[in-house]
Z-matrix of the N, CA and C atoms (Angstrom, degrees):
N
C 1 1.464
C 2 1.492 1 108.74
N 3 1.362 2 118.80 1 131.41
C 4 1.426 3 125.85 2 179.98
C 5 1.530 4 109.40 3 -57.74
N 6 1.388 5 115.85 4 149.81
C 7 1.466 6 119.76 5 173.24
C 8 1.547 7 105.87 6 -66.87
N 9 1.418 8 110.81 7 144.06
C 10 1.488 9 114.16 8 176.42
C 11 1.606 10 108.90 9 -78.22
N 12 1.326 11 108.84 10 144.84
C 13 1.461 12 115.53 11 176.87
C 14 1.489 13 111.96 12 -57.08
N 15 1.357 14 112.83 13 137.23
C 16 1.493 15 123.99 14 -179.44
C 17 1.485 16 115.60 15 60.23
N 18 1.352 17 114.56 16 20.33
C 19 1.419 18 118.71 17 175.37
C 20 1.502 19 113.00 18 -60.99
N 21 1.296 20 118.95 19 128.32
C 22 1.474 21 121.61 20 179.58
C 23 1.534 22 110.68 21 82.67
N 24 1.271 23 120.82 22 10.44
C 25 1.482 24 120.73 23 176.04
C 26 1.434 25 113.13 24 -54.54
N 27 1.357 26 118.24 25 141.94
C 28 1.476 27 123.54 26 175.18
C 29 1.569 28 109.58 27 -100.07
N 30 1.326 29 115.88 28 1.55
C 31 1.434 30 116.86 29 -179.19
C 32 1.444 31 111.27 30 -85.45
N 33 1.328 32 121.26 31 126.70
C 34 1.414 33 126.83 32 -173.52
C 35 1.503 34 109.88 33 -71.18
N 36 1.368 35 114.30 34 160.19
C 37 1.452 36 121.34 35 173.99
C 38 1.509 37 109.42 36 -64.54
N 39 1.285 38 118.52 37 -41.27
C 40 1.550 39 120.51 38 177.18
C 41 1.527 40 109.87 39 -58.64
N 42 1.391 41 118.21 40 -47.66
C 43 1.444 42 119.70 41 177.05
C 44 1.506 43 112.52 42 -58.49
N 45 1.340 44 116.57 43 -45.25
C 46 1.495 45 119.95 44 179.15
C 47 1.495 46 113.68 45 -61.54
N 48 1.340 47 118.06 46 -42.58
C 49 1.473 48 123.87 47 171.48
C 50 1.493 49 108.97 48 -51.19
N 51 1.261 50 120.02 49 -46.75
C 52 1.526 51 120.17 50 178.24
C 53 1.460 52 111.42 51 -70.68
N 54 1.323 53 121.45 52 -34.16
C 55 1.547 54 122.58 53 174.01
C 56 1.540 55 105.84 54 -61.88
N 57 1.234 56 120.66 55 -46.12
C 58 1.478 57 123.17 56 -179.19
C 59 1.475 58 111.81 57 -63.05
N 60 1.352 59 121.25 58 -40.07
C 61 1.447 60 126.01 59 176.67
C 62 1.437 61 109.24 60 -59.05
N 63 1.368 62 114.68 61 -48.96
C 64 1.514 63 121.43 62 -176.96
C 65 1.510 64 108.88 63 -64.15
N 66 1.329 65 120.49 64 -41.20
C 67 1.483 66 127.41 65 179.40
C 68 1.518 67 104.04 66 -56.08
N 69 1.258 68 117.51 67 -59.00
C 70 1.442 69 121.88 68 -175.69
C 71 1.503 70 111.83 69 -58.67
N 72 1.344 71 118.47 70 -42.39
C 73 1.436 72 119.76 71 -179.92
C 74 1.465 73 111.78 72 -64.67
N 75 1.307 74 120.49 73 -33.76
C 76 1.471 75 123.30 74 175.41
C 77 1.564 76 112.36 75 -63.83
N 78 1.322 77 115.25 76 -19.75
C 79 1.420 78 120.33 77 177.28
C 80 1.573 79 111.76 78 -109.01
N 81 1.357 80 110.94 79 26.42
C 82 1.521 81 115.49 80 173.64
C 83 1.488 82 117.18 81 77.14
N 84 1.284 83 121.79 82 13.76
C 85 1.406 84 127.58 83 178.56
C 86 1.490 85 111.79 84 -104.82
N 87 1.291 86 116.31 85 100.70
C 88 1.428 87 118.36 86 179.19
C 89 1.583 88 118.24 87 -106.78
N 90 1.340 89 108.40 88 -11.75
C 91 1.469 90 117.73 89 177.97
C 92 1.487 91 109.68 90 -88.98
N 93 1.361 92 118.28 91 85.79
C 94 1.483 93 120.58 92 -168.09
C 95 1.526 94 109.37 93 -136.68
N 96 1.231 95 118.73 94 145.82
C 97 1.416 96 122.81 95 174.52
C 98 1.594 97 111.87 96 -152.11
N 99 1.345 98 112.80 97 157.60
C 100 1.531 99 113.74 98 173.45
C 101 1.577 100 102.98 99 -143.00
N 102 1.328 101 109.68 100 157.46
C 103 1.479 102 116.17 101 175.23
C 104 1.578 103 111.54 102 -172.06
N 105 1.256 104 120.66 103 -177.54
C 106 1.453 105 124.33 104 178.88
C 107 1.488 106 108.87 105 -106.63
N 108 1.315 107 114.74 106 144.69
C 109 1.476 108 124.43 107 171.13
C 110 1.505 109 111.01 108 -157.29
N 111 1.392 110 116.16 109 130.05
C 112 1.373 111 117.70 110 174.40
C 113 1.583 112 117.80 111 54.96
N 114 1.285 113 114.76 112 37.10
C 115 1.455 114 117.94 113 -179.89
C 116 1.528 115 116.71 114 77.06
N 117 1.348 116 111.99 115 17.65
C 118 1.515 117 116.74 116 178.01
C 119 1.439 118 108.48 117 -139.87
N 120 1.349 119 111.20 118 153.12
C 121 1.540 120 116.42 119 166.85
C 122 1.472 121 107.40 120 -91.55
N 123 1.380 122 107.83 121 141.28
C 124 1.437 123 113.37 122 175.89
C 125 1.571 124 108.04 123 -115.40
N 126 1.243 125 115.60 124 134.16
C 127 1.455 126 123.70 125 171.15
C 128 1.615 127 106.81 126 -107.29
N 129 1.171 128 117.18 127 125.81
C 130 1.520 129 123.86 128 -176.20
C 131 1.476 130 109.40 129 -128.95
N 132 1.309 131 116.37 130 142.07
C 133 1.418 132 121.60 131 170.66
C 134 1.497 133 112.66 132 -161.67
N 135 1.414 134 116.27 133 162.53
C 136 1.444 135 120.11 134 -178.34
C 137 1.559 136 108.61 135 -110.69
N 138 1.228 137 115.34 136 145.25
C 139 1.507 138 121.23 137 174.44
C 140 1.461 139 108.40 138 -146.40
N 141 1.368 140 116.58 139 117.84
C 142 1.426 141 121.66 140 -178.95
C 143 1.518 142 113.02 141 58.08
N 144 1.356 143 112.73 142 37.11
C 145 1.483 144 121.34 143 179.82
C 146 1.475 145 113.36 144 66.52
N 147 1.316 146 120.82 145 19.09
C 148 1.419 147 127.52 146 176.70
C 149 1.553 148 107.61 147 -109.02
N 150 1.333 149 122.45 148 123.06
C 151 1.449 150 125.38 149 175.48
C 152 1.501 151 110.48 150 -75.07
N 153 1.351 152 117.99 151 142.85
C 154 1.389 153 125.62 152 177.14
C 155 1.589 154 107.61 153 -135.77
N 156 1.418 155 112.92 154 146.90
C 157 1.539 156 113.12 155 -175.55
C 158 1.522 157 104.82 156 -152.91
N 159 1.345 158 112.79 157 128.65
C 160 1.489 159 122.78 158 167.34
C 161 1.514 160 110.87 159 -98.29
N 162 1.272 161 118.10 160 130.96
C 163 1.494 162 118.76 161 171.26
C 164 1.529 163 106.20 162 -109.86
N 165 1.323 164 113.84 163 126.25
C 166 1.461 165 121.35 164 -178.83
C 167 1.444 166 106.24 165 -118.89
N 168 1.405 167 118.92 166 110.77
C 169 1.482 168 120.74 167 174.24
C 170 1.507 169 112.33 168 -59.58
N 171 1.297 170 116.18 169 135.05
C 172 1.479 171 120.77 170 177.62
C 173 1.475 172 108.20 171 -100.84
N 174 1.341 173 115.07 172 152.86
C 175 1.481 174 119.36 173 -172.08
C 176 1.588 175 111.22 174 -70.92
N 177 1.342 176 106.58 175 141.49
C 178 1.508 177 115.23 176 175.54
C 179 1.530 178 107.69 177 -96.09
N 180 1.376 179 117.16 178 74.61
C 181 1.414 180 121.90 179 -175.17
C 182 1.486 181 109.30 180 -122.56
N 183 1.281 182 119.76 181 130.81
C 184 1.435 183 120.24 182 -173.84
C 185 1.521 184 111.37 183 -80.90
N 186 1.330 185 115.89 184 -33.94
C 187 1.532 186 118.15 185 178.57
C 188 1.533 187 108.54 186 -65.54
N 189 1.280 188 117.26 187 118.18
C 190 1.534 189 125.42 188 -171.94
C 191 1.533 190 106.70 189 -63.82
N 192 1.277 191 122.79 190 -39.24
C 193 1.422 192 122.96 191 -179.49
C 194 1.471 193 112.84 192 -65.54
N 195 1.372 194 115.66 193 -48.51
C 196 1.376 195 121.29 194 -179.75
C 197 1.551 196 113.38 195 -66.57
N 198 1.318 197 114.36 196 -37.74
C 199 1.475 198 118.50 197 178.45
C 200 1.556 199 108.47 198 -65.59
N 201 1.325 200 120.22 199 -44.81
C 202 1.483 201 123.44 200 175.72
C 203 1.497 202 111.99 201 -53.46
N 204 1.343 203 116.47 202 -49.78
C 205 1.463 204 122.21 203 179.90
C 206 1.461 205 112.04 204 -58.01
N 207 1.392 206 118.28 205 -43.43
C 208 1.372 207 124.32 206 -178.69
C 209 1.541 208 110.31 207 -65.42
N 210 1.372 209 114.19 208 -47.59
C 211 1.420 210 120.41 209 179.11
C 212 1.585 211 111.65 210 -54.32
N 213 1.360 212 110.16 211 -47.27
C 214 1.506 213 114.03 212 178.49
C 215 1.475 214 111.98 213 -58.87
N 216 1.310 215 117.27 214 -43.04
C 217 1.493 216 123.31 215 -178.86
C 218 1.518 217 107.72 216 -61.91
N 219 1.319 218 121.08 217 -45.23
C 220 1.420 219 121.25 218 -179.10
C 221 1.465 220 114.77 219 -62.54
N 222 1.329 221 114.30 220 -38.09
C 223 1.518 222 121.26 221 178.42
C 224 1.537 223 106.15 222 -62.28
N 225 1.376 224 121.30 223 -43.51
C 226 1.413 225 122.92 224 -177.56
C 227 1.571 226 109.35 225 -66.72
N 228 1.356 227 118.56 226 -33.45
C 229 1.430 228 122.98 227 175.98
C 230 1.592 229 105.92 228 -62.67
N 231 1.258 230 118.05 229 -45.82
C 232 1.467 231 122.22 230 -175.67
C 233 1.534 232 104.11 231 -65.03
N 234 1.269 233 122.72 232 -46.59
C 235 1.505 234 123.15 233 179.84
C 236 1.538 235 107.24 234 -56.86
N 237 1.303 236 119.51 235 -46.58
C 238 1.423 237 119.29 236 -174.80
C 239 1.507 238 108.14 237 -69.38
N 240 1.330 239 125.71 238 -29.96
C 241 1.421 240 124.26 239 176.78
C 242 1.467 241 110.50 240 -70.34
N 243 1.316 242 118.17 241 -43.11
C 244 1.500 243 119.91 242 -177.39
C 245 1.513 244 108.59 243 -66.00
N 246 1.343 245 116.83 244 -43.75
C 247 1.484 246 123.81 245 179.81
C 248 1.520 247 109.61 246 -57.61
N 249 1.305 248 118.95 247 -47.31
C 250 1.479 249 123.03 248 -177.73
C 251 1.461 250 111.86 249 -62.65
N 252 1.338 251 115.06 250 -39.16
C 253 1.447 252 117.52 251 177.88
C 254 1.511 253 108.98 252 -66.28
N 255 1.250 254 120.05 253 -44.06
C 256 1.495 255 123.01 254 -178.63
C 257 1.535 256 109.24 255 -65.73
N 258 1.258 257 121.51 256 -38.53
C 259 1.406 258 124.71 257 176.74
C 260 1.570 259 110.51 258 -60.98
N 261 1.359 260 117.52 259 -44.97
C 262 1.425 261 124.43 260 177.89
C 263 1.562 262 110.76 261 -60.70
N 264 1.304 263 115.17 262 -39.16
C 265 1.433 264 115.48 263 174.16
C 266 1.531 265 114.18 264 -69.36
N 267 1.273 266 119.74 265 -44.79
C 268 1.487 267 125.60 266 176.09
C 269 1.603 268 108.83 267 -55.04
N 270 1.295 269 116.08 268 -37.51
C 271 1.491 270 120.28 269 -176.52
C 272 1.470 271 109.92 270 -83.23
N 273 1.299 272 124.10 271 -5.49
C 274 1.418 273 126.71 272 178.80
C 275 1.543 274 114.28 273 83.19
N 276 1.269 275 119.55 274 11.24
C 277 1.461 276 123.13 275 178.43
C 278 1.518 277 114.16 276 -69.75
N 279 1.430 278 114.26 277 -34.72
C 280 1.324 279 121.27 278 179.91
C 281 1.553 280 112.74 279 -148.41
N 282 1.313 281 120.66 280 158.00
C 283 1.408 282 122.70 281 170.73
C 284 1.480 283 109.90 282 -79.00
N 285 1.302 284 115.56 283 168.41
C 286 1.550 285 118.51 284 178.35
C 287 1.625 286 108.89 285 -60.08
N 288 1.368 287 112.00 286 -42.03
C 289 1.426 288 114.15 287 -176.86
C 290 1.525 289 113.76 288 -70.69
N 291 1.315 290 115.92 289 -31.24
C 292 1.510 291 116.07 290 177.61
C 293 1.533 292 108.16 291 -73.00
N 294 1.306 293 118.97 292 -39.46
C 295 1.417 294 120.73 293 -178.92
C 296 1.574 295 115.63 294 -63.23
N 297 1.281 296 113.67 295 -40.96
C 298 1.439 297 122.31 296 -177.97
C 299 1.551 298 116.76 297 -102.88
N 300 1.299 299 114.06 298 5.41
C 301 1.519 300 116.67 299 -170.26
C 302 1.565 301 112.98 300 -56.30
N 303 1.250 302 121.46 301 -37.36
C 304 1.425 303 116.08 302 -178.83
C 305 1.535 304 115.84 303 -72.32
N 306 1.316 305 114.42 304 -8.36
C 307 1.491 306 118.44 305 -179.56
C 308 1.575 307 109.48 306 -100.40
N 309 1.218 308 119.32 307 -0.60
C 310 1.455 309 121.38 308 176.14
C 311 1.458 310 113.46 309 -61.57
N 312 1.338 311 117.22 310 130.54
C 313 1.379 312 126.13 311 -176.45
C 314 1.535 313 111.34 312 -85.24
N 315 1.357 314 121.18 313 121.46
C 316 1.426 315 123.01 314 -178.53
C 317 1.596 316 109.07 315 -80.32
N 318 1.286 317 119.33 316 171.14
C 319 1.490 318 118.89 317 -179.61
C 320 1.482 319 115.31 318 -64.08
N 321 1.379 320 117.77 319 -20.21
C 322 1.537 321 116.64 320 178.23
C 323 1.590 322 109.92 321 -91.73
N 324 1.282 323 119.44 322 2.75
C 325 1.460 324 121.07 323 177.71
C 326 1.530 325 114.95 324 100.52
N 327 1.408 326 116.81 325 -11.44
C 328 1.426 327 117.44 326 179.16
C 329 1.525 328 108.01 327 -74.50
N 330 1.328 329 119.57 328 162.48
C 331 1.453 330 124.09 329 166.63
C 332 1.532 331 107.72 330 -92.33
N 333 1.285 332 114.57 331 153.33
C 334 1.504 333 116.49 332 179.00
C 335 1.592 334 111.42 333 -52.67
N 336 1.309 335 116.20 334 -39.04
C 337 1.396 336 118.47 335 -178.97
C 338 1.548 337 111.26 336 -61.75
N 339 1.241 338 117.93 337 -36.56
C 340 1.515 339 121.25 338 175.64
C 341 1.518 340 114.00 339 -60.83
N 342 1.207 341 115.49 340 -26.99
C 343 1.506 342 123.32 341 178.56
C 344 1.510 343 112.88 342 -93.23
N 345 1.358 344 119.66 343 -44.56
C 346 1.461 345 122.52 344 -170.43
C 347 1.507 346 109.91 345 -83.25
N 348 1.348 347 119.24 346 -40.75
C 349 1.527 348 114.88 347 -172.77
C 350 1.442 349 112.70 348 -62.77
N 351 1.279 350 128.03 349 -37.00
C 352 1.472 351 121.45 350 170.32
C 353 1.480 352 116.10 351 -59.63
N 354 1.355 353 117.04 352 -37.75
C 355 1.388 354 121.21 353 179.63
C 356 1.571 355 110.78 354 -68.86
N 357 1.324 356 115.80 355 -39.72
C 358 1.426 357 119.30 356 174.00
C 359 1.527 358 113.47 357 -61.63
N 360 1.305 359 116.24 358 -43.99
C 361 1.414 360 121.54 359 178.37
C 362 1.587 361 111.07 360 -58.91
N 363 1.296 362 116.90 361 -43.72
C 364 1.424 363 123.74 362 178.16
C 365 1.597 364 108.34 363 -66.58
N 366 1.255 365 117.32 364 -41.45
C 367 1.495 366 117.76 365 176.92
C 368 1.427 367 115.57 366 -65.52
N 369 1.329 368 116.60 367 -32.57
C 370 1.491 369 118.95 368 177.89
C 371 1.457 370 111.40 369 -61.00
N 372 1.321 371 114.54 370 -43.25
C 373 1.420 372 119.99 371 -178.05
C 374 1.567 373 109.93 372 -63.66
N 375 1.275 374 119.02 373 -29.48
C 376 1.465 375 120.43 374 -176.29
C 377 1.589 376 110.08 375 -91.97
N 378 1.333 377 119.25 376 -9.30
C 379 1.433 378 120.38 377 -178.64
C 380 1.555 379 109.40 378 -133.23
N 381 1.370 380 115.06 379 71.82
C 382 1.465 381 117.11 380 -171.73
C 383 1.513 382 110.12 381 -76.50
N 384 1.268 383 123.51 382 -14.57
C 385 1.499 384 120.38 383 176.18
C 386 1.558 385 115.88 384 -105.13
N 387 1.354 386 113.39 385 27.41
C 388 1.420 387 120.84 386 -176.98
C 389 1.567 388 106.06 387 -63.01
N 390 1.364 389 116.33 388 132.00
C 391 1.462 390 120.13 389 177.70
C 392 1.510 391 111.55 390 -90.85
N 393 1.265 392 115.16 391 130.94
C 394 1.506 393 122.05 392 -179.19
C 395 1.558 394 109.42 393 -77.77
N 396 1.342 395 117.28 394 -38.81
C 397 1.454 396 117.58 395 -177.55
C 398 1.489 397 110.59 396 -107.40
N 399 1.330 398 119.81 397 149.72
C 400 1.385 399 124.47 398 -177.36
C 401 1.531 400 110.39 399 -61.82
N 402 1.374 401 115.61 400 164.63
C 403 1.479 402 118.33 401 173.63
C 404 1.457 403 115.69 402 106.88
């Protein structure tokens, strides 16, 4: 099995949260917050008056040392994910809205992914011969 990304990191979740805030600020996003809710960390921010939210499940581990290590690792994964999306935007591969679309928060508090992924899964079952490439 491949080694998990950021396994054994010594960078704390608190430091990584600051790194993410700085990364977002460099891209003009100053309206940023993070917190815990229902066993997950939430990273929220606004861009062009559109709210975005990442929900990152936190480990259900009783051993405090192991839990802290896994929490730190997951924060580094989140940092890498956000950074990769911002790099893709900088390089012109995607617009901001395309890169972060599934994390847009709808008026009822759901993310687009919470609404669309079940519909996509249902649609897949109904269209087994869907072509991925044109032609």
